[in-house]
KEMI-321074 format. One record per residue: residue number from 1; residue in three letters; x, y, z of N, C-alpha, C, O in turn. Coordinates in nm, 4 decimals, decimal comma. Each point is the difference from the previous one (the first is absolute). Layout:
BEGIN
   pos   code        npx        npy        npz       capx       capy       capz        cpx        cpy        cpz        opx        opy        opz
   NUM    ALA          X          Y          Z          X          Y          Z          X          Y          Z          X          Y          Z
...
//
This chain:
BEGIN
   pos   code        npx        npy        npz       capx       capy       capz        cpx        cpy        cpz        opx        opy        opz
     1    MET     1,1248     2,7045    -5,4412     0,1346    -0,0301     0,0063     0,0494    -0,0899     0,1067    -0,0167     0,0381     0,1159
     2    ALA     0,0732    -0,1478    -0,1366     0,0544    -0,0740     0,1113     0,1215     0,0451     0,0655     0,0965     0,0495    -0,0581
     3    ALA    -0,1085    -0,0719     0,1949     0,1318     0,0530     0,0588     0,1225    -0,0797    -0,0323    -0,0050    -0,1226    -0,0107
     4    LYS     0,1201     0,1950    -0,0055     0,1306    -0,0497    -0,0455     0,0771    -0,0585     0,1298     0,0782    -0,0950    -0,0034
     5    TYR    -0,1130     0,1661     0,1142     0,0798    -0,0292     0,1294    -0,0936    -0,0520     0,1024    -0,1177     0,0357     0,0035
     6    ARG     0,1724    -0,1240     0,0839    -0,0723    -0,0590     0,1159     0,0735     0,0290     0,1130     0,1202    -0,0264     0,0048
     7    LYS    -0,1799     0,0784     0,0873     0,0599     0,0212     0,1376     0,0024    -0,1208     0,0844    -0,1081    -0,0555     0,0196
     8    ILE     0,2195     0,0041     0,0358     0,0081    -0,0916     0,0936     0,0716     0,0444     0,1211     0,1156     0,0421    -0,0029
     9    ASP    -0,1990    -0,0543     0,1263     0,0603     0,0441     0,1118     0,1388    -0,0829     0,0335     0,0082    -0,1228     0,0007
    10    PRO     0,0880     0,2057     0,0240     0,1306    -0,0655     0,0259     0,0056    -0,0860     0,1247     0,0867    -0,0861     0,0144
    11    ARG    -0,1849     0,1120     0,0792    -0,0166    -0,0981     0,1152    -0,0322    -0,1245    -0,0297     0,0247    -0,0817     0,0887
    12    LEU    -0,0743     0,0401    -0,1904    -0,0337    -0,1377    -0,0617     0,1318    -0,0769     0,0263    -0,0147    -0,1164     0,0370
    13    TRP     0,1307     0,1590    -0,0490     0,1086    -0,0763     0,0138     0,0374    -0,0418     0,1476     0,0743    -0,0947     0,0257
    14    ASN    -0,1342     0,1760     0,0681     0,0140    -0,0139     0,1521    -0,1095    -0,0757     0,0545    -0,0014    -0,0210     0,1213
    15    ASP    -0,1070    -0,0306    -0,2083    -0,1149    -0,0658     0,0385     0,0434    -0,1446     0,0356     0,0643    -0,0680    -0,0799
    16    GLU    -0,1019     0,0228     0,2039     0,0448    -0,1256     0,0616    -0,0431    -0,1130    -0,1145     0,0878    -0,0709    -0,0492
    17    LYS    -0,2141     0,0587     0,0129    -0,0548    -0,0992    -0,0864     0,0814     0,0046    -0,1295     0,0412    -0,1032    -0,0530
    18    PHE    -0,0166     0,2400    -0,0026     0,0535     0,0024    -0,1362     0,1692    -0,0415     0,0162     0,0646    -0,0448    -0,0946
    19    GLN    -0,0186     0,0637     0,2042     0,1473    -0,0381     0,0252     0,0235    -0,1514    -0,0063     0,1077    -0,0512    -0,0307
    20    GLN    -0,2257    -0,0186     0,0646     0,0198    -0,1412     0,0229    -0,0234    -0,0646    -0,1394     0,0294    -0,1185    -0,0155
    21    LEU    -0,0782     0,1876    -0,0808    -0,0185    -0,0693    -0,1348     0,1258    -0,0223    -0,0617     0,0973     0,0735     0,0164
    22    PRO    -0,0999    -0,1963    -0,1020     0,1338    -0,0258    -0,0750    -0,0085     0,1135    -0,1160    -0,1032     0,0596    -0,0311
    23    PRO     0,2271    -0,0419    -0,0250     0,0387     0,0930    -0,1104    -0,1164     0,0113    -0,1056    -0,0620     0,1046    -0,0189
    24    LEU     0,0414    -0,2079    -0,0396    -0,1004    -0,0210    -0,1231    -0,1357     0,0517     0,0470    -0,0665     0,0683    -0,0779
    25    ASP     0,0138    -0,1009     0,2197    -0,1121     0,0398     0,0328    -0,0158     0,1576     0,0128    -0,0959     0,0652    -0,0415
    26    LYS     0,2109    -0,0153     0,1082     0,0168     0,1493    -0,0024    -0,0030     0,0701    -0,1382    -0,0550     0,1094    -0,0130
    27    LEU     0,1134    -0,1722    -0,0876    -0,0265     0,0463    -0,1241    -0,1289     0,0132    -0,0624    -0,0359     0,1003    -0,0618
    28    LEU    -0,0412    -0,2170     0,0816    -0,1349    -0,0083    -0,0421    -0,0885     0,1043     0,0620    -0,0849     0,0636    -0,0625
    29    THR     0,1130    -0,0505     0,1983    -0,0700     0,0886     0,0777     0,0087     0,1550    -0,0587    -0,1002     0,0671    -0,0247
    30    VAL     0,2274    -0,0245     0,0077     0,0286     0,1234    -0,0558    -0,0533     0,0040    -0,1466    -0,0325     0,1092    -0,0467
    31    TYR     0,0224    -0,2183    -0,0256    -0,0415    -0,0020    -0,1333    -0,1495     0,0385     0,0008    -0,0476     0,0809    -0,0797
    32    CYS    -0,0219    -0,1437     0,1739    -0,1369     0,0071     0,0226    -0,0485     0,1472     0,0293    -0,0909     0,0560    -0,0613
    33    LEU     0,1629    -0,0030     0,1615    -0,0027     0,1372     0,0355     0,0132     0,0984    -0,1148    -0,0755     0,0969    -0,0086
    34    THR     0,1644    -0,1200    -0,0732     0,0254     0,0978    -0,1112    -0,0508    -0,0282    -0,1261     0,0241     0,0751    -0,0945
    35    GLY    -0,1017    -0,1899     0,0811    -0,0516    -0,0465    -0,1350    -0,0969     0,0927    -0,0562    -0,0401     0,1024     0,0552
    36    GLN     0,0005    -0,1530    -0,1870    -0,0703     0,0753    -0,0844    -0,1435     0,0147     0,0682    -0,0505    -0,0905     0,0665
    37    SER    -0,0014     0,1967    -0,0865    -0,1499     0,0230     0,0298    -0,0722     0,0967    -0,1209     0,0579     0,0723    -0,0810
    38    ASN    -0,1857    -0,0930     0,0949    -0,0756     0,0819    -0,1046    -0,0486     0,1326     0,0554     0,0183     0,0229     0,1195
    39    ARG    -0,0724     0,0566    -0,1887    -0,0387     0,1332     0,0493    -0,0648     0,0228     0,1168     0,0112     0,1045     0,0641
    40    ILE    -0,0936    -0,2177    -0,0264    -0,0773     0,0278     0,1229     0,0762    -0,0724     0,1251    -0,0574    -0,0105     0,1084
    41    GLY     0,1869    -0,0378    -0,1286     0,0778    -0,0506     0,0905    -0,0069    -0,1597     0,0226     0,0609    -0,0505     0,0944
    42    LEU    -0,1311    -0,0210    -0,1770    -0,0254    -0,1325     0,0045     0,1293    -0,0909    -0,0452     0,0326    -0,0014    -0,1187
    43    PHE     0,0302    -0,0641     0,2033     0,1088    -0,0664    -0,0574    -0,0243    -0,1469    -0,0683    -0,0680    -0,0874     0,0537
    44    ARG     0,1252     0,0750    -0,1640    -0,0127    -0,1289    -0,0735     0,1090    -0,0809     0,0197     0,1104     0,0411    -0,0358
    45    PHE    -0,1239    -0,1635     0,0931     0,1150    -0,0725     0,0200     0,0006    -0,1208    -0,0861    -0,0940    -0,0790     0,0090
    46    SER     0,2020     0,0553    -0,1005    -0,0058    -0,1067    -0,0863     0,1204    -0,0870     0,0309     0,1109     0,0533    -0,0028
    47    ILE    -0,1218    -0,1771     0,0309     0,1107    -0,0967     0,0311     0,1110     0,0018    -0,1210     0,1219     0,0053     0,0169
    48    GLY    -0,1869    -0,0107    -0,1352     0,0912     0,0012    -0,1168     0,0690     0,1276    -0,0035     0,1218    -0,0101    -0,0149
    49    LEU    -0,1654     0,1193     0,0241     0,0759     0,1378    -0,0160     0,1042     0,0031     0,1230     0,1184     0,0290    -0,0171
    50    ALA    -0,1733    -0,0617     0,1426     0,0940     0,0160     0,1073     0,1102    -0,1056    -0,0202     0,1113     0,0343     0,0397
    51    SER    -0,1217    -0,1463    -0,0899     0,1033    -0,0902    -0,0125     0,0939     0,0478    -0,1066     0,1209    -0,0168     0,0162
    52    GLU    -0,1658     0,0734    -0,1208     0,0996     0,0664    -0,0910     0,0652     0,1242     0,0483     0,1134     0,0293    -0,0379
    53    ASP    -0,1791     0,0427     0,1179     0,0480     0,1274     0,0583     0,1206    -0,0333     0,1117     0,1077     0,0596     0,0034
    54    ILE    -0,1438    -0,1552     0,0772     0,0917    -0,0379     0,1097     0,1067    -0,1189    -0,0490     0,1085    -0,0141     0,0563
    55    GLY    -0,1457    -0,0581    -0,1520     0,0895    -0,0922    -0,0549    -0,0091    -0,1403     0,0851     0,0984    -0,0673     0,0305
    56    LEU    -0,2227     0,0385    -0,0008    -0,0132    -0,1308     0,0923    -0,0896    -0,0813    -0,0790    -0,0752     0,0588    -0,0777
    57    GLU     0,0714    -0,1822     0,0851    -0,0989    -0,0872    -0,0589    -0,1460     0,0154     0,0607    -0,0081     0,0162     0,1217
    58    PRO    -0,0854    -0,0194    -0,1833    -0,1458     0,0246     0,0494    -0,0438    -0,0893     0,1056    -0,0833     0,0352     0,0834
    59    ASP     0,1437    -0,1634    -0,0849    -0,0327    -0,0872     0,1169     0,0728     0,0672     0,1257    -0,0666     0,0243     0,1007
    60    THR     0,1823     0,0012    -0,1054     0,0851     0,0572     0,1111    -0,0709     0,1291     0,0362    -0,0060     0,0202     0,1213
    61    LEU    -0,0483     0,0706    -0,1985    -0,0536     0,1116     0,0365    -0,1230    -0,0198     0,0686    -0,0281     0,0758     0,0928
    62    ARG    -0,0578    -0,1782    -0,1299    -0,1175    -0,0366     0,0562     0,0175    -0,0409     0,1588    -0,0780     0,0347     0,0887
    63    GLU     0,1948    -0,1146    -0,0708     0,0401    -0,0395     0,1292     0,0294     0,1229     0,0837    -0,0482     0,0066     0,1130
    64    ILE     0,1194     0,0852    -0,1577     0,0496     0,1193     0,0659    -0,1162     0,0824     0,0272    -0,0122     0,0485     0,1125
    65    LEU    -0,0833    -0,0249    -0,2113    -0,1195     0,0858     0,0192    -0,0957    -0,0669     0,1223    -0,0645     0,0696     0,0784
    66    ALA     0,0666    -0,1869    -0,0768    -0,0802    -0,0714     0,1182     0,0577     0,0330     0,1284    -0,0711     0,0258     0,0971
    67    ARG     0,1968    -0,0257    -0,0928     0,0693     0,0394     0,1313    -0,0311     0,1464     0,0214    -0,0566     0,0312     0,1048
    68    VAL     0,0875     0,0611    -0,1926    -0,0271     0,1240     0,0148    -0,1313     0,0536     0,0488    -0,0146     0,0866     0,0863
    69    CYS    -0,0786    -0,1495    -0,1529    -0,1405     0,0380     0,0318    -0,0510    -0,0548     0,1332    -0,1148     0,0247     0,0370
//
């Protein structure tokens, strides 16, 4: 059974690097931290699914992902 909840340390918001990110970069970071994983904890990231979930164009999402990584 997959976990329904993901814990994110609230101190993330106080992290110096995280605070310097633009708002959409922060959104993608939180999306990646809370994204879907399978039973053994592997996270499958799909540009198409992420762009639908977040509401951004795939090319824009790729640019943001490159900055966040």
